[in-house]
N, C-alpha and C positions, 0 to 999 in steps of 0.2 A: 217362410222363405224371405230372404233379404236380397236387395239389389245393391251391390257395392260399386261405387264409382270412385276410382283413384286417378288423380292427376299427378303424374310423375315426370321427372326429367327423361328425355328420350334415350340417353345412353344407359339408363337403368332398366330398360324394357326387357332385354334378354335375361338378365339376372332375376328379375321379378317373375318372368314367365317360367323359368326353370324351377324356382323355389315353389311356385304355385303348383306346377306339375308334380313335384315331389309330394305335395299335400293331397294329390288326387283330384285337383281341379282339372276337368276335362275340356272346358271351353270358356272362352272370353271374347269380347269384342274389343278391338283396339282401334283408336282413331287418333290421327295427328291433329292437334288443336293448337291454338295460340291464345294467350291470355296474359294477365299480369295480376300481381298481388302486391306484396310489400317490396318486390323488386323494382317496381315502377318503370319497367322497361329498361333498355340498355342502349348505349351508343355504339354504333358500328361504323366501320370504314369500308366503303365500296368504291373501287376504282379511284382511290385517292381522296374521295369526298367523305366527310364525316356526316352521319345523319343519325337521328334518334329513332329507335324502333320501340313503339309503345307496347308491343305485344311480344311475349317470349314464347318460343316453340315448346310445346309440352306434348305428352302422350296421355290420352284418356283411356283407362281400362274400365270395362263394364262387365261385371260378373254377377250372376244370379246363383245363390247358394242356399242350402238348407240352414236353418237357424243354428244348428249344432256346430257349424264350421265358421261362423262369423268371427268370433274372437281370434281364433287361430289364423284365419285368413288376414285379418287386419294387422295382427302382430307380424306376420310374415312379410306383408307388403311394406309396412313401416320399417322393419329392420333391414330389408333388402334394398329399399329405395333411398334410405337415409344417407346423406353425405355430411350432414352437420352444417351445411351452408344454407343461407336464405334461398328460397325457391325450390325446396325439396318437394313440395306439393301438398295435396290434401286428400283425405279419404272421406267419402260421404256414404251413409248407410240409410236405405229406405226400405219400407215394407213392400213386399210383393204379395198381392192378394190372390193372384192366380197365374198359372203358366200352362201353356198348351203346346205340345210338340205337334207341329203341322203334319208331318209325315204319318205319324201313328195315331194321333188323337190322344196320346197320354196326357194326363193333367197333373198338376201339383208338383211335388218333388220328383216324381217319376219322369216328368218332362224335362228336367234339368239334365 
């Protein structure tokens, strides 16, 4: 099993969710986050005053999947979230050693 973390632009969330649903992904955790990378923040104007914002709003998706779906899931997220502009995001993949469904006690892939 793998734990996929994808950081994407907020306006791409619905398209990515729909594409993952079409793959059969039944659940994910979504968080609103802020951060920066090569974008180095941005300048914004609020009530006529200009100020620098060091953190850019992003959306973090967390998905646990069976190993057999990892490549397809990564390709789908990348293709759907990509705009071709700086700040499109990142995808991280980590190993999951175990998973337990609290309600039923199912373990491993059955718990996903």
